[in-house]
N, C-alpha and C positions, 0 to 999 in steps of 0.2 A: 695212588700217589696224588698229592694235592696240586702239584704243578709240574708241568712237563718241560719247563724251561727255566732259565735263570733270570728272567725279567722280573722286576719288582712287582709284588702283588700287594694291592692296597688293603689295609686292614681298617678296623673301626677306629683306630687311633690315628689314621691318616685322613687327609682330605678325600672326599668322595671322588672316585676315579671317573675319568671321562668315559663317555659312551663307547662301548666296544672293547674297553680294556679289562683284563682279568682282575677281579677284585673279590675279596672275602671280608665280610663284616661280622664280627663275633661280639656278642654282649652277654654278660653274666647278670641276670636280673632276678627279681622276685624271690628273695630268700624267705623260706618258710620253715618253721620249726616242726619237726616230725618226731613221733614217739613220745614217751614219757620217762621220767627218771633218768637213770644212768644210760639208758638205751637211746635217749633223745639226741637228735642231730639236726643240722640245718641243710635243707636241699635248695638247689638253685636251678632256675631255667636257663639253659645255655642255648642261645639263638644264633644260628649261623645263616647268614644271607650271602649268596654268591651267584655269579653268572657262569661259574665253572662246572662242567659236567660231572667232575669227580664228587661233587657235593649232592648229587641226586635230587636236583630241583633248586628253585630260587630261595627256599627257606626250609630249614630243619630245626626243630625244637626238641631238646632232650632234657631230662632231669638228671642232675649230677649232685653229689655231695663232696665234701672236702677230701675224703679218702680216695675218690676217683681222680681228683686233681693230683693227689700224692702219687697214685699209680702212674699217671702220665709222666710226672716229673722223674720218678725212679726209672721208668723204661727208657726215657731219653738219656738220663745220666749213664745208664748201663751201656747204651748202644753208640753214643756219640762222644767218644773221647777227644778232648781238645777243644770242644765247644763249650762256651759258658752257658750252661743251662739256666734259664731265668729262675729266680728264686720264688718260692711260695710265700704267701703271708704267714705270719707265725700263728701258732695255736695259743689259746689262752690257757695259762697254767692255773689260773684262779677260777674255780667252778662258778662262782657267782657272777663273773663277767662274761661267761661263755655266750649267754643269750641276751646280753644287753643290746639295745638297739644300736648304740654307737659302735660296739665291737663287731656286730653283724654287718654293719655298713662298711666298716673298715676292711673286713675280710672280703666282702663282695667286691669292693673296689680293687683290692689286691689281686683277687682271682681273675678279675677282668683284665688287669694289666698283664698278669702272668700268661694267660691264654693268647692274648693279642701279640705279645712279644714272640711267642713261639710261631704264631701264624705269619708274622712278618719276617721271620728269619729265613734266609735263602736256602738253608739246608733242612732245618727242623720242620718247616712248613710242608716238606715232602714226606714226612714220616707217616708210615702206615698206622702207628699208634695214635697220632693226632687225629687221623681220619676215623679210627675206631672210637675215640673219645667223643668226637663231634657228631657222629652219625648213628652209632649203635643204640638200640632201645635199652631201657634200664635193665630188663631181665637178661639180655644178651651180655651187657657190660658186666653185670654181677657174675654171670657164668664164666666169663673170660678170667675175671679176677680170682674166682674160686679155684679154677683149674690151675692157674699159675701158683696160687698159694699152696695147693696140694703138691705140685712139683717141687716147690721150695722146701716144704717140710720133709720130702723124701731125701733131699740133699743135705739135711741138717747135720748128719754125721760127718759128711765131707767138709761142711763149713766149720764144724767144731774142730776138725783136724787142722784146717787151714788157719783157724784162730790160734791153735796151739803152736803151729809153725811160726806164725808171725810173732807170737809172744816170746818164743825161743830166740828168734832173730833179734828182737828188741833187747832181750836180756843180754845177748852176746855183745851188742853195741854198748849198752850201759856198762857192762863189766870190762869193756875194753878188748874183748876177744875178737871182735870184728868191727871194722870201721865202716860207717855208712857210705855207700857209693853215691856221690853227688856230682852234678855238672860243675865245671869250672869256667863257664862262659861269662866274662865280665859284664856283657850287656844283659844277660839273664839275671845276674846278681843285682844289677841296678833295677831291673824290673821288679824283682822280689822285694827289694827295699821300698820301692815306690808303692807297691800294693799294700804292704804292711803299714806304711805311714798313712796311706789313703784311708785304710780301714779305721785306724785310730782317730784321725781327724774328723772323718764322717761321723763316727760314734760320738765324739765329743760335741760336734755341732748338733746332732740329733738330741743329745742330752740337754743342751741349752734350749733347743726348740721346745722340748717337753716342759722345761721350766717356764718358758714364755706362755705356753698354753695354760699352765697351772696359774700363773700370775693373772692372766686375763680373766680366768674364771673366778679367782678369789676377789679381784677388784670388782668384777661384775656383781658378785654376791654382796660385797660390801656396799656398793652403790644402791642396790635394791633395798638393803636394810636401812641405809641412810635415807632413801626416799620415803619409806614408810614412816620413819621417825619424824622427818620434817613435816609430813602431812598431819600427823597426830599433834605435833607442836603448833602447826598453823590453826588446827581446829579449836585450840583453847586460847588463841590470841584474838585481838581485835580484827576488824575488817581489813585494814591496810596491811598489817603484819601478817594476818592469816592468809591472805591471797598470795603475798610474796613468798611466804614459807611453803605454801602448798604447791606453788609453781616450781619452786626450787626442788621440792620432793618429787614432782612429776618428771622434771628433767633428769634427776638421778635415776629414776626407774627406767626412763627411755634409754639412757646411756648404759644401764645395766644390761638391757636386751642387746644393744649393739656390741657390747664387750663379749657377751656370751656367744653371739653369732660369729664374731671375729675369732674367738677361741676355737670354735668348731672348724672354721675355715683354715685356721693355722694347723689344726690337728690333721685334717684330711689332705690339704694341699701343700703343706710344708713339712711337718714332722714325719708324716707317713712316707712321703717320697724319700726323705733322708734315711729313714729306717730301711726302706726298700733297697737303697743303694748300699747300705751296710751289708745287707744279705747278698746283694749282687757281688760285692767284693769277696765275700765268703765263698760264693760259687766259683769265682776265679781261683781262689786258694785250693778248692777241691780239684779243679782242673790241673793246677800245679802239682798236686799230689799224684794225679794220674800220670803226669809227665815224668815225675820222679820215679814212679814204679816202672814206667816204660824204659827209662834210661837204665835203671838197675837191671832189668831183664836183658836189655841190649848188651850191657857190659858182662853180665854173668854168662850169657850164652856165647858171647865172643870169646871169653876166657876158656869156657868148657870146650868149645870147638878147637881152639888153639892147642889145648892139652891133648885132645883126641887126634889131632893131626900129627903132633910129635910122637904120640904112641904108635900111630899107623906107620910113620916113617921108620921107627925103630923095629917094628915087626917085619916090615918089608926087607930091611937090611939083614934080619935074622932068618929070612925065608920061612917065617912061621906060618903054620896052618891057620892061625887065627887072624891073619892079615886080611882075608876076604871079609870076615865078619866085622873087623875093625873098620874097614873101608866103608861098608854099608852104614855103620853107626856114625862115622865121621860125616858122610854125605847128609844123613838125616839131621845131624846136629848143625851142619853148615846151613841147611835150608831153614831150620828153625831160627838160627842166628840172623840170617838175612831178612826173614820175616819180622823178627823183633826190631831190627834196625829200621825197616820200612815203617813199622808202627810208630816208632819213636820220632822219625823224621816227619811223618804225617801229622803227629800231634803238634810238633813245632810249627809247621806251616799253618795248621788250622788256628793255633793260638795267636800267631801273628795277625791273621785276618780278623780274628775275634777281638783282639785288642784295639784295632783300628775302629771296628764297629762300636765297641764299648765306649771309647773316648768320644766318638761323634754323638752317640746316644746320650752319654752323661752330660756333655756340653749343652745339648738341646733341652733335656728334661730338667736338669738341675738349674739351668739358666731360667727356664720358665717358672720353676718353683720359687727361686729367689726374687724374680720379677713380681710374681703374684704376692709374695710376702711383703715386699716394699710398698706395692700399690695398696694393699689392704691396710698396712700400718699408716700410710699417708691419709687414706680416707677416714680411718678411725680418728686420727689426730684432728683432722678438719671438722668432723662431726662433733667431737668433744668440745673443741674451741667454740664452734657455733652455738652449741647448747648452752654453755655457761655465759657466753657473750649475750645471749638473748635475754637472760634474767638480770643482767647488770643495771639497765635503766630503772627497773622497779626497785631494786635494792638501793641504788643511789638516791632515789626519790625519798626513801625512808629517812 
């Protein structure tokens, strides 16, 4: 276990903890391309620094690839129902962008955020799977994943049958044979509406942020081309005109670099955080699907138990020999129903806690992203105005 109590544990995204306080600092660094052709992938050094004995020393370094992060995400999603599992950065669907320096850095940054969110979560940080991910050597990690993959393949026939059952259920709902069982809690309905609207608005804001990045890059390239053209024009003019035009061209090239730099900052510190929150909301929707399944099981088992109880009462009145067998069946069904109810109620309580954490985290992180956006735009506007203002005296003298 990573922590033995519920006290906050500092992570690398938090201020350095005071002396004597439990802390863990995790960083995903040094992406390196491994292999060739279709077998190539990017590996990362995952460095864990901690004063906690569970981490086997003050520093641990392991090599991980994206699929290892996927393994951790899937394990946590499977075990911790009701918790909003932090999202992973997306895969590149376009082959030629997979190994571009920009995409690799975006993914590294996203993986760093992912692992630190898990390590700072009061429940997820105690996961044995997180400890395995952070501490096990590469060979051992690969062996664990291979064993689990083998177990999964053995269950493929069961999964296929489950898929057919789900497909049948969906068909029944679509054809009107069976109505879906859904919660009727007004407060939960408000929450679902808020989450769907939040996803739409975040996605639209991220889309416009992408357009801003694109415009900055295009304007930067246009200024670079303009700067070169002005320098060539200055070279064929007289001394006074030539110097003024050359300086104008130089200012254009300088501003081009500033715009390209600001475009990169916008991408990393504004568009990517927005995209990450779109994925975070999708993680909340996945938890809502788990809650819907738990509610459905709770209702179905409660109904089944009720029918078995009615059947038991009937058999007792008839003094049937099958009453004893029916009683055992009823008690087993009742126990399953009570367990399903507990699971459903646990998911509700966990989701309520998670929503409070999500809102607090969203306010802090998106607030910082918008602040950095405004600050960067203000500085860029100031630099642009200063640059053009600097050449005005020479142009006016002409």
